[in-house]
C-alpha positions in Angstrom: -2.1 -38.1 53.7 -2.9 -40.2 50.7 -2.5 -38.8 47.2 -4.6 -40.1 44.3 -2.5 -40.6 41.2 -3.1 -41.7 37.7 -0.8 -43.4 35.3 -0.2 -41.5 32.0 0.4 -43.1 28.6 4.2 -43.1 29.2 3.8 -45.0 32.5 4.4 -41.9 34.7 2.3 -41.6 37.9 0.8 -38.1 38.1 -1.1 -36.7 41.1 -4.7 -36.3 40.1 -4.9 -32.9 41.8 -2.4 -31.4 39.3 -4.4 -32.5 36.2 -6.6 -29.9 34.4 -9.2 -30.6 31.8 -10.7 -28.3 29.2 -12.8 -25.3 30.4 -16.5 -26.5 30.5 -19.9 -24.9 30.2 -21.8 -24.1 33.4 -25.4 -23.4 34.3 -26.3 -19.7 34.7 -30.0 -20.1 35.4 -32.7 -22.8 35.7 -36.5 -21.9 35.7 -39.5 -24.1 36.3 -42.0 -22.9 33.8 -45.8 -22.8 34.3 -46.2 -25.8 31.9 -43.9 -27.9 34.2 -40.9 -27.8 31.8 -37.5 -26.6 32.9 -35.6 -24.0 31.0 -31.8 -24.2 31.6 -29.7 -21.3 30.5 -26.0 -22.1 30.2 -23.0 -19.7 30.8 -22.3 -19.6 27.1 -25.8 -18.1 26.4 -27.4 -21.2 25.0 -30.5 -22.6 26.6 -32.5 -25.8 26.7 -36.1 -26.5 27.6 -36.9 -30.0 28.9 -40.0 -32.0 28.1 -42.7 -31.8 30.8 -41.1 -33.1 34.1 -44.3 -33.5 36.1 -45.7 -37.0 36.2 -49.3 -38.1 36.3 -51.3 -37.6 39.5 -50.9 -40.7 41.7 -53.4 -42.6 43.8 -54.3 -41.1 47.2 -52.1 -42.5 50.0 -53.1 -44.0 53.4 -54.0 -41.6 56.2 -51.0 -40.9 58.4 -50.8 -40.8 62.2 -51.8 -37.6 64.0 -48.8 -35.5 64.9 -48.4 -33.4 68.0 -49.6 -29.8 68.0 -46.2 -28.2 68.3 -45.6 -24.8 69.7 -46.6 -21.3 68.8 -46.0 -20.0 65.2 -42.5 -18.6 64.5 -42.5 -15.2 62.8 -40.8 -15.1 59.5 -39.1 -11.9 58.3 -40.2 -10.7 54.9 -37.1 -8.4 54.7 -34.7 -11.3 54.1 -33.2 -11.6 50.7 -30.9 -14.2 49.0 -27.6 -12.9 47.6 -25.2 -14.4 45.2 -21.8 -14.7 47.0 -19.9 -15.4 43.8 
């Protein structure tokens, strides 16, 4: 097994897996707003709303090839829910 190492300022080789940086700030939530901006809420409670992220409407593309008809519809359960596993 290979171990990735980095040389410190004293010339010592240190396994990268043992190095730890400062605690960072994570993203707690991200919402696409009705005006096509994103509001990002960080784990420290601060938030940032981006400028509009949606571009201008483009030109209509070429017509694609006809696909096959596929099979019967697959029922989708409305009882399913997403859960946070953290």
